C-alpha positions as CSV (number, residue, x, y, z in Angstrom):
1,M,38.9,28.0,7.9
2,S,40.7,25.0,9.3
3,D,39.7,26.0,12.8
4,D,36.1,26.0,11.7
5,D,36.5,22.6,10.1
6,D,38.1,21.2,13.3
7,L,35.4,22.7,15.4
8,F,32.7,21.3,13.1
9,S,34.3,17.8,13.2
10,Q,34.5,17.9,17.0
11,E,30.8,18.8,17.3
12,M,29.7,16.2,14.8
13,A,31.8,13.4,16.3
14,G,29.0,11.4,17.9
15,V,26.3,12.2,15.3
16,Q,24.7,9.3,13.4
17,P,23.0,9.8,10.0
18,L,19.2,9.4,10.0
19,A,17.8,6.2,8.6
20,S,16.8,6.4,5.0
21,D,13.4,4.8,5.4
22,K,11.6,6.1,2.3
23,R,8.4,4.2,3.0
24,V,5.6,6.7,3.1
25,V,2.5,5.8,5.0
26,Y,-0.4,8.3,5.6
27,L,-3.1,7.0,7.8
28,R,-6.1,9.0,9.0
29,N,-6.7,9.3,12.7
30,S,-9.0,6.7,14.0
31,A,-12.1,8.1,15.6
32,T,-12.9,4.8,17.3
33,G,-9.5,4.8,19.1
34,N,-8.4,1.5,17.7
35,K,-4.7,1.1,17.8
36,P,-3.1,-0.3,14.6
37,E,-1.2,-3.6,14.9
38,T,2.4,-3.2,15.7
39,G,5.1,-4.8,13.7
40,D,5.2,-7.7,16.2
41,A,1.4,-8.3,15.9
42,A,1.6,-8.2,12.1
43,E,4.4,-10.7,12.2
44,K,2.3,-13.1,14.4
45,R,-0.1,-13.5,11.5
46,D,1.4,-15.7,8.8
47,N,2.4,-13.8,5.7
48,P,0.5,-15.5,2.9
49,L,2.3,-13.6,0.2
50,T,4.6,-15.9,-1.9
51,T,7.7,-15.1,-3.9
52,G,7.6,-18.3,-6.0
53,F,6.8,-18.6,-9.6
54,L,6.0,-15.2,-11.3
55,N,4.4,-14.4,-14.6
56,I,6.0,-11.1,-15.4
57,L,3.5,-8.6,-16.7
58,P,4.4,-6.7,-19.8
59,C,5.1,-3.0,-19.1
60,D,2.3,-1.8,-21.4
61,E,-0.3,-4.0,-19.6
62,P,-2.2,-2.0,-17.0
63,L,-2.7,-3.5,-13.5
64,E,-6.3,-4.3,-13.0
65,Y,-8.3,-6.8,-11.0
66,K,-11.8,-7.2,-9.7
67,H,-12.8,-10.0,-7.3
68,D,-15.9,-12.1,-8.2
69,G,-19.1,-10.3,-7.1
70,V,-17.6,-6.8,-7.3
71,Q,-19.6,-4.5,-9.6
72,Q,-17.9,-3.1,-12.6
73,G,-18.8,0.4,-11.4
74,V,-16.6,0.0,-8.4
75,L,-13.6,-0.8,-10.6
76,D,-14.4,2.1,-12.9
77,K,-14.6,4.6,-10.1
78,L,-11.4,3.2,-8.6
79,R,-9.6,3.5,-12.0
80,Q,-10.7,7.1,-12.3
81,G,-9.4,7.9,-8.8
82,K,-12.8,8.9,-7.4
83,Y,-12.4,7.2,-4.1
84,P,-10.6,9.3,-1.4
85,L,-7.2,7.8,-0.6
86,E,-6.7,6.9,3.1
87,A,-3.1,5.6,3.1
88,S,-0.2,5.0,0.8
89,L,2.9,2.8,0.7
90,N,6.1,3.5,-1.3
91,L,8.0,0.4,-2.5
92,L,10.4,2.2,-4.9
93,R,13.9,0.8,-5.2
94,K,13.4,-1.9,-2.5
95,P,14.3,-5.6,-2.7
96,V,11.4,-8.0,-3.4
97,E,11.5,-9.6,0.0
98,Q,11.4,-6.3,1.8
99,C,8.4,-5.2,-0.5
100,R,6.6,-8.4,0.4
101,Q,7.0,-7.9,4.2
102,E,6.2,-4.1,4.0
103,L,3.1,-4.8,1.9
104,F,1.7,-7.4,4.3
105,A,2.4,-5.2,7.3
106,F,0.8,-2.2,5.6
107,F,-2.2,-4.4,4.7
108,C,-2.6,-5.5,8.3
109,Q,-2.3,-2.0,9.6
110,A,-4.9,-0.8,7.1
111,Q,-7.3,-3.5,8.2
112,A,-6.8,-2.5,11.9
113,E,-7.6,1.1,11.0
114,N,-10.7,0.1,8.9
115,L,-9.3,1.7,5.8
116,R,-10.9,1.1,2.4
117,T,-8.8,2.8,-0.3
118,L,-5.0,2.5,-0.5
119,L,-2.3,3.7,-2.9
120,I,0.7,1.5,-3.5
121,I,3.6,3.1,-5.3
122,H,5.7,0.3,-7.0
123,G,7.3,2.1,-9.9
124,R,7.5,1.0,-13.5
125,G,10.3,-0.2,-15.6
126,R,11.3,0.7,-19.1
127,N,11.5,-3.0,-20.1
128,D,9.8,-6.2,-18.9
129,Q,12.9,-7.5,-17.0
130,S,13.6,-4.3,-15.0
131,H,13.5,-4.4,-11.2
132,A,10.5,-2.0,-11.0
133,N,8.5,-4.2,-13.4
134,I,9.3,-7.3,-11.3
135,V,8.1,-5.6,-8.2
136,R,5.0,-4.4,-10.1
137,S,4.3,-7.9,-11.2
138,Y,4.7,-9.3,-7.7
139,V,2.4,-6.6,-6.3
140,A,-0.3,-7.7,-8.7
141,K,0.2,-11.3,-7.7
142,W,0.3,-10.5,-3.9
143,L,-2.9,-8.4,-4.0
144,K,-4.8,-11.3,-5.6
145,Q,-3.6,-13.5,-2.7
146,L,-5.1,-11.2,-0.1
147,D,-8.8,-12.2,0.6
148,D,-9.9,-8.7,1.7
149,V,-8.8,-7.0,-1.6
150,Q,-11.9,-6.3,-3.6
151,A,-10.2,-4.7,-6.6
152,F,-7.1,-2.9,-7.7
153,S,-6.3,-0.7,-10.7
154,V,-3.6,1.5,-12.2
155,A,-3.5,5.0,-10.6
156,I,-4.3,8.2,-12.5
157,Q,-1.3,10.3,-13.6
158,K,-1.4,12.7,-10.6
159,D,-1.1,9.8,-8.1
160,G,1.7,8.0,-10.0
161,G,0.2,6.7,-13.2
162,A,1.6,3.3,-14.3
163,G,4.0,3.3,-11.4
164,A,1.3,3.1,-8.8
165,C,-2.0,1.3,-8.2
166,Y,-5.2,2.0,-6.2
167,V,-6.4,-0.8,-3.9
168,A,-10.0,-1.2,-2.7
169,L,-10.5,-3.3,0.5
170,K,-13.6,-5.0,1.7
171,K,-15.5,-3.4,4.6
172,T,-14.8,-4.9,8.0
173,A,-17.6,-6.4,10.0
174,Q,-17.5,-3.3,12.3
175,A,-17.7,-0.9,9.4
176,K,-20.7,-2.9,7.9
177,Q,-22.4,-2.7,11.3
178,E,-21.8,1.1,11.6
179,N,-23.0,1.7,8.1
180,W,-26.2,-0.4,8.7
181,E,-26.9,1.6,12.0
182,R,-26.4,4.9,10.2
183,H,-28.7,4.0,7.4
184,A,-31.3,2.3,9.6
185,K,-31.7,5.5,11.6
186,R,-32.5,7.4,8.5
187,S,-35.2,5.1,7.4
188,R,-37.2,5.4,10.6
């Protein structure tokens, strides 16, 4: 067997392990042909997400937010998981600063792709001071800082439960125009 081990070692000498990037992003194919912003383009925009003072949310308090002017029915449907998910981001076991950067890049890419419903997997801790609950609290803070976030709510159990949240984004001007044109044709 030592000959096999030596042969294996020789063959594997120049092999590098794969990067363990566990971020999961599922994006639908764009019918309009728009290319998403690259990392460089996303970095050109100033990241408004802050890591300053944080009110840590208790573990038993569900994440939920609705921007002024958004109907309660939108939040209710979001909470029940009735909107189709178009993309997801996994922030499990990552440092806060990396989560901040990935969330902003993900948000920029979702805007470029005209996505409306996102899933962010942040994890949940067993106590209020756990790392997962700190990230969860920061995600709640950061989503409120983004102007195009209409609402967010805790996910249903099959999508991650208390360890994930749904995010509803505002329609882009292009999507509003397409929607108007589609419905204007029907009314003629």
